[in-house]
C-alpha positions in Angstrom: -3.7 13.3 -2.5 -5.9 15.3 -4.8 -3.7 17.8 -6.7 -5.1 20.7 -8.3 -3.5 23.3 -10.7 -5.3 26.1 -12.2 -4.3 29.1 -14.2 -7.8 30.4 -15.2 -8.0 34.0 -15.8 -11.7 34.0 -16.1 -13.5 34.4 -12.6 -16.5 32.3 -13.9 -14.1 29.4 -14.9 -12.5 29.6 -11.5 -16.0 29.2 -9.9 -16.6 26.3 -11.9 -13.5 24.6 -10.7 -14.6 25.0 -7.2 -18.0 23.5 -8.1 -16.3 20.6 -9.6 -14.3 19.8 -6.5 -17.6 19.7 -4.6 -19.6 17.9 -7.2 -17.1 15.0 -7.5 -17.0 14.1 -4.0 -17.3 10.3 -3.8 -16.7 9.7 -7.5 -14.5 6.9 -8.6 -12.9 9.7 -10.9 -9.7 9.2 -12.7 -8.7 12.4 -14.2 -9.9 15.8 -15.6 -8.2 17.6 -18.6 -9.0 21.1 -19.6 -9.5 21.7 -23.4 -9.6 25.0 -25.3 -11.8 24.2 -28.2 -11.6 27.8 -29.4 -10.2 31.1 -28.0 -13.3 32.0 -26.1 -14.5 28.6 -24.7 -12.8 26.4 -22.2 -14.1 22.9 -21.9 -13.4 20.0 -19.7 -12.9 16.2 -20.4 -14.0 14.1 -17.5 -12.8 10.5 -17.4 -15.1 8.4 -15.4 -15.3 4.6 -14.5 -18.9 4.3 -15.7 -21.8 5.8 -17.4 -24.0 6.1 -14.4 -21.7 8.7 -12.8 -21.3 10.3 -16.2 -25.1 11.0 -15.9 -25.0 12.4 -12.5 -22.8 15.5 -12.4 -25.2 18.3 -11.3 -24.8 20.7 -8.3 -26.5 23.9 -7.3 -29.0 23.4 -10.0 -26.3 23.6 -12.6 -26.0 20.7 -15.1 -22.2 20.5 -15.7 -22.7 17.8 -18.2 -23.3 20.7 -20.7 -19.9 22.2 -19.8 -17.9 18.8 -19.5 -17.8 16.2 -22.3 -18.1 13.0 -20.2 -16.2 9.9 -21.5 -16.3 6.6 -19.8 -13.2 4.1 -20.0 -15.1 1.9 -22.4 -15.6 4.9 -24.8 -11.9 6.0 -24.6 -10.9 2.4 -25.3 -12.6 2.6 -28.7 -10.3 5.5 -29.6 -7.1 4.6 -27.8 -5.1 1.3 -28.0 -5.2 -0.9 -24.8 -2.1 -0.7 -22.7 -1.8 -2.4 -19.4 1.0 -2.3 -16.8 2.8 0.4 -14.9 1.8 3.3 -17.2 -1.8 2.1 -17.5 -4.5 4.4 -16.5 -6.0 1.5 -14.3 -3.6 -0.9 -12.6 -4.3 -4.6 -12.3 -5.7 -4.2 -9.0 -8.5 -2.0 -10.3 -9.8 -4.1 -13.2 -13.6 -4.6 -13.0 -15.7 -6.4 -15.6 -16.0 -4.4 -18.7 -13.0 -2.3 -17.7 -9.8 -2.2 -19.5 -6.4 -1.0 -18.9 -5.8 2.2 -20.7 -3.0 4.6 -21.5 -2.4 7.5 -19.4 -4.1 10.6 -21.1 -1.5 13.3 -22.1 -2.2 16.4 -24.0 -0.7 14.9 -27.0 -2.7 11.8 -26.9 -6.0 13.2 -26.2 -5.7 15.9 -28.9 -7.6 13.4 -31.1 -10.6 13.5 -28.8 -11.5 17.1 -28.1 -9.4 19.5 -30.1 -6.2 21.4 -28.8 -5.7 21.1 -25.1 -4.8 23.9 -22.8 -2.6 22.9 -20.0 -4.9 24.5 -17.4 -6.5 22.1 -15.1 -5.4 18.7 -13.9 -7.2 16.9 -11.1 -5.5 13.7 -10.0 -7.0 11.1 -8.0 -4.8 8.3 -6.7 -6.1 4.8 -7.7 -7.1 3.9 -4.1 -9.1 7.1 -3.3 -12.9 6.4 -2.8 -13.7 10.1 -1.8 -12.1 13.3 -1.2 -11.9 15.2 2.2 -15.1 16.9 3.0 -14.6 20.1 4.7 -10.7 20.7 5.4 -7.5 19.9 3.9 -3.9 19.2 5.1 -3.2 22.8 5.2 -5.9 23.4 7.8 -4.4 20.8 10.1 -1.6 20.5 12.7 0.2 17.1 12.3 0.9 15.5 15.7 2.0 11.9 15.1 3.2 9.8 12.0 3.0 5.8 12.6 4.8 3.9 9.8 4.3 0.3 9.1 6.6 -1.0 6.3 7.9 -4.2 4.7 11.4 -5.0 4.6 13.4 -4.4 1.4 14.9 -6.9 -1.2 16.0 -10.1 0.4 17.6 -13.5 -0.5 15.0 -16.4 -0.9 13.7 -17.7 2.4 13.6 -21.3 1.3 15.9 -23.4 -0.9 14.5 -26.7 -2.5 16.7 -29.8 -2.7 17.3 -29.7 -6.5 17.7 -25.9 -6.8 20.4 -25.1 -9.4 21.3 -22.1 -7.5 23.0 -23.2 -4.2 22.9 -21.0 -1.0 26.3 -19.5 -1.8 24.7 -17.5 -4.3 23.5 -15.5 -1.3 26.3 -14.1 0.6 24.0 -12.4 3.1 22.3 -15.7 3.9 18.8 -17.1 3.0 16.1 -14.8 4.0 18.3 -11.8 4.8 18.3 -8.4 3.3 20.5 -8.0 0.2 22.6 -4.9 -0.6 19.9 -3.7 -2.7 17.4 -4.1 -0.1 19.6 -1.9 2.3 19.7 0.7 -0.3 15.8 0.6 -0.9 15.2 0.9 2.9 17.8 3.9 3.0 15.9 5.4 0.0 12.7 4.9 1.8 13.9 6.8 4.9 15.1 9.6 2.8 11.8 9.8 1.1 9.9 9.9 4.4 12.3 12.6 5.6 11.4 14.6 2.6 7.7 14.1 3.3 8.0 15.1 6.9 10.9 17.5 6.7 8.8 20.5 8.4 7.4 18.2 11.0 10.4 16.5 12.5 13.9 17.4 13.6 16.7 15.1 13.9 16.3 14.5 17.7 16.3 10.7 18.3 14.0 11.0 21.2 11.2 11.9 18.6 11.2 8.5 17.0 10.5 4.9 18.4 11.3 1.9 16.3 9.8 -1.6 16.7 10.5 -4.5 14.5 9.8 -8.2 13.9 12.7 -10.3 15.2 13.5 -11.4 11.6 16.9 -10.5 10.5 15.8 -8.8 7.3 13.2 -6.8 9.3 15.9 -5.6 11.9 18.3 -4.6 9.2 15.4 -2.8 7.4 14.5 -0.8 10.4 18.1 0.2 11.0 18.6 1.5 7.5 15.4 3.3 7.2 15.8 5.3 10.5 19.4 5.9 9.6 18.2 8.3 6.7 15.1 9.3 8.2 16.9 10.7 11.3 20.3 11.3 9.9 21.7 13.8 12.5 22.2 17.6 12.2 23.7 20.2 14.5 24.1 19.0 18.0 23.0 15.4 17.1 26.0 14.8 15.0 28.5 12.4 16.7 31.4 13.6 14.5 31.8 15.5 11.3 31.6 13.5 8.3 29.4 10.7 9.9 25.9 11.2 8.7 24.5 8.6 11.2 23.4 8.5 14.9 22.6 5.4 17.0 18.9 4.9 17.5 17.7 1.6 19.0 15.4 -1.0 17.3 13.2 -2.8 19.8 11.7 -6.2 19.3 10.1 -9.2 21.1 11.5 -12.7 20.4 9.6 -14.4 17.6 7.7 -16.8 20.1 6.5 -13.8 22.1 5.7 -11.3 19.2 1.9 -10.9 18.7 2.5 -7.6 16.9 4.9 -7.9 13.9 6.0 -11.6 13.4 5.0 -13.3 10.2 5.1 -16.7 12.1 2.8 -15.5 14.9 2.4 -17.1 18.3 -1.4 -17.7 18.3 -2.2 -21.5 18.1 -5.8 -20.7 17.0 -4.4 -18.6 13.9 -2.4 -21.7 12.9 -5.4 -23.8 13.2 -7.5 -21.2 11.1 -4.9 -20.8 8.3 -4.7 -24.6 7.9 -8.4 -24.7 7.5 -8.4 -21.9 5.0 -5.6 -23.8 3.0 -7.6 -26.9 3.1 -10.7 -25.6 1.7 -11.8 -23.1 -1.1 -9.8 -21.6 -3.8 -6.4 -23.2 -2.9 -7.7 -26.7 -3.0 -9.7 -26.0 -6.3 -6.5 -24.9 -7.9 -4.7 -28.0 -6.5 -7.4 -30.1 -8.1 -7.4 -28.3 -11.2 -3.7 -28.5 -11.8 -3.1 -31.8 -10.0 -0.9 -33.5 -12.7 1.2 -30.4 -13.1 1.7 -30.0 -9.5 2.7 -33.8 -9.0 5.2 -33.0 -11.7 6.5 -30.1 -9.7 6.7 -32.1 -6.7 8.9 -34.7 -8.5 11.1 -32.1 -10.0 11.7 -30.2 -6.7 11.4 -33.1 -4.3 9.1 -30.8 -2.2 5.6 -31.7 -1.6 3.9 -28.6 -2.9 0.4 -29.8 -1.9 1.3 -29.3 1.7 0.8 -26.1 3.7 2.3 -23.0 2.0 5.0 -25.0 0.3 3.8 -23.8 -3.2 4.0 -20.2 -2.1 7.5 -20.7 -0.7 8.7 -22.4 -4.0 7.1 -19.6 -6.2 8.8 -17.1 -4.0 12.2 -18.6 -4.3 12.0 -18.9 -8.1 10.6 -15.4 -8.5 13.6 -14.0 -6.4 16.0 -16.0 -8.6 14.4 -14.7 -11.8 14.8 -11.2 -10.6 18.5 -12.0 -10.1 18.9 -13.4 -13.4 20.0 -16.7 -12.0 19.4 -20.1 -13.6 15.8 -21.1 -13.8 15.0 -24.8 -14.4 12.8 -25.7 -17.6 10.0 -27.1 -15.4 9.7 -23.7 -13.7 9.0 -21.8 -17.0 6.6 -24.6 -18.2 4.5 -24.5 -15.0 5.1 -20.8 -14.0 1.5 -19.6 -14.5 -0.1 -22.4 -12.5 2.3 -21.9 -9.6 2.0 -18.2 -9.5 -1.8 -18.4 -9.5 -1.7 -20.9 -6.7 0.7 -18.8 -4.7 -1.3 -15.8 -4.9 -4.4 -17.8 -3.7 -2.5 -19.1 -0.7 -1.2 -15.7 0.2 -4.6 -14.2 0.2 -6.1 -17.3 2.0 -3.7 -16.6 4.9 -5.4 -13.2 5.4 -9.0 -13.8 4.2 -10.6 -15.0 7.6 -12.0 -12.4 10.0 -10.8 -14.7 12.7 -7.2 -14.6 11.5 -7.4 -10.7 11.1 -8.6 -10.3 14.4 -6.0 -12.3 16.3 -3.0 -11.6 13.8 -3.3 -7.8 13.4 -5.8 -6.9 16.3 -2.9 -6.3 18.7 -0.9 -4.3 16.2 -3.8 -2.0 15.3 -4.7 -1.7 19.1 -1.2 -0.4 19.6 -1.4 2.1 16.8 -4.7 3.3 18.2 -3.3 3.4 21.8 -0.4 5.6 20.7 -2.9 8.1 19.1 -4.9 8.4 22.5 -1.8 8.8 24.4 -0.6 11.4 22.1 -3.9 13.4 22.4 -3.9 13.0 26.1 -0.4 14.4 26.4 1.2 11.1 27.6 3.7 11.1 24.7 4.8 14.6 24.4 8.1 14.0 22.6 7.0 11.3 20.3 6.6 12.2 16.7 7.3 9.2 14.8 6.6 5.5 15.5 8.0 2.9 13.2 7.1 -0.6 12.8 9.2 -3.1 10.4 7.3 -6.0 9.5 6.6 -8.6 6.5 4.4 -8.5 3.5 1.7 -10.8 5.1 1.3 -8.5 8.0 0.7 -5.4 5.9 -1.7 -7.3 3.5 -3.6 -8.4 6.7 -3.9 -4.8 8.1 -5.2 -3.6 4.5 -7.7 -6.5 4.5 -8.8 -5.6 8.2 -9.6 -2.1 7.1 -11.4 -3.3 4.1 -9.1 -2.4 1.4 -9.6 -5.8 -0.4 -8.2 -7.5 -3.4 -5.0 -5.6 -3.1 -1.7 -7.1 -4.7 1.0 -8.5 -2.6 2.7 -5.5 -0.9 6.2 -5.0 -2.6 9.5 -4.5 -0.9 9.2 -1.4 1.1 5.6 -1.2 0.9 4.6 1.5 3.7 1.3 2.3 5.6 1.3 5.7 7.3 -1.1 6.6 9.9 -1.1 10.3 10.5 -2.8 11.8 13.5 -3.9 15.5 12.6 -5.4 18.3 15.0 -7.9 19.9 12.8 -9.8 23.1 13.3 -12.1 23.3 16.4 -9.7 20.7 18.0 -11.1 17.9 16.0 -8.6 15.1 15.9 -8.5 13.2 12.8 -6.5 10.2 11.1 -5.2 10.1 7.6 -4.0 7.0 6.0 -1.5 6.9 3.1 0.1 4.0 1.3 3.4 3.7 -0.5 3.6 0.8 -2.8 6.1 1.7 -5.5 7.4 -1.4 -7.3 10.7 0.1 -7.7 11.4 1.8 -4.4 15.1 2.3 -5.1 14.7 4.6 -8.1 11.1 5.7 -8.2 9.4 6.0 -4.7 6.3 7.6 -6.2 3.6 9.6 -4.2 1.6 7.9 -1.6 -1.8 6.9 -2.2 -4.5 8.2 0.2 -6.6 5.4 1.6 -10.2 6.5 2.8 -12.1 4.2 5.3 -15.5 3.3 4.5 -18.0 5.8 5.8 -15.4 8.4 6.4 -13.5 11.0 4.7 -9.7 11.6 4.0 -9.3 13.0 7.5 -11.1 10.6 9.5 -12.2 11.6 13.0 -10.3 9.6 15.6 -13.6 8.4 17.1 -14.7 7.0 13.7 -11.4 5.3 13.2 -11.2 3.7 16.7 -14.9 2.5 16.3 -13.9 1.1 12.9 -11.2 -1.0 14.8 -13.5 -2.2 17.6 -14.3 -5.5 16.2 -10.8 -6.2 15.2 -9.2 -5.8 18.8 -9.6 -8.9 21.1 -10.7 -8.5 24.7 -8.1 -11.1 25.8 -5.8 -12.1 23.0 -4.1 -14.8 25.0 -7.5 -16.4 25.9 -8.8 -16.0 22.6 -5.8 -17.8 20.9 -6.3 -20.9 23.3 -10.1 -21.3 22.2 -9.4 -24.0 19.6 -12.5 -26.2 18.6 
């Protein structure tokens, strides 16, 4: 969300701030800082991604370039040392040709640029925001429904290869299942969601409906999340000292689940995924690193050229690395090639428009239908709909909504679909995304996702129209249409 704090005494400067908000609509703006160059003159530093935007800041016949020193990322790069990673101004998902990862600007570090800073205005745009809300804000709206789609928490590897030095007994929960850390992560996610929606929900269990993939890790994640999200108070307490109440988690068996399963039940999707894996980027990498992958296959006794085996192997070793377990020498030797290919496989699985339509179309239809039912009064008591699923499903939803080139969703990654009633009875949808890489200790604030040709609060009609091409007319029939 755009966060603005201002402590300007001068009415003229306050007016400038309002003009700035309007002028910056649609910008890929990163940050604004306020600088006091002397006692009588307040200036602003605008950090933009490109010089084209830097040339275009003018509104109401006022050229704000004279008021705001404009600096592009490349220009800042000349003054500040490069620094990528979690503290970078740009995340690795935002790198464009010519751009660099830069340190976050702080009053101390930017002192070298434009004199003594005054801590007066900070305008923060999340990295995924494309344009700001046009005419209204969250304060103008009435929240009606929240739908959460989240990935499970930390888990044991789903796959063990024959020569793995770390045997299955390293994972007391069992392969593919939620670890103790994962349970704590999901419980923390529920508490965070509770803090976000404290003024909207109660602890009445009839307000929430929970659906999950049939996978053990997703079912456990759903239970842990809803336990803290809807920890009971008052009449909903079972007994004193027990901060928990039973809330059912619903699921379809995997072979019947067209909504949340990562395996899927659609034959046409399986054929399309195989086609994607046998063409394009994945095969290019297999050819490029053929000798190295042949060596990996020999070391592991796994044919990494087949299907998604390279992805599964990479995932297993990645999980073992995070747990500080024994990693064979060959894994360090060929890690970069294995990782690059794993990411290519992951994105290939969700790159086809046909796959997106048949894999996430039913889920998006369900989300849209819940909104329509809420608006029409068919769901008077429902306030929260929860979906517990897998990274590939969340990645597919993001891809389907045209949020492309996103990194693989981390544990506990959460998409939030909010339904708001705006002034004049307009119904609008707001999308938020939690993708903290450390959900247990640092959940971070959610990013706002803005659909193409829409605003932060997107009219429901626009949102549903955006989904039309993704929703099959007859899912079962389309799944049987194999060439």
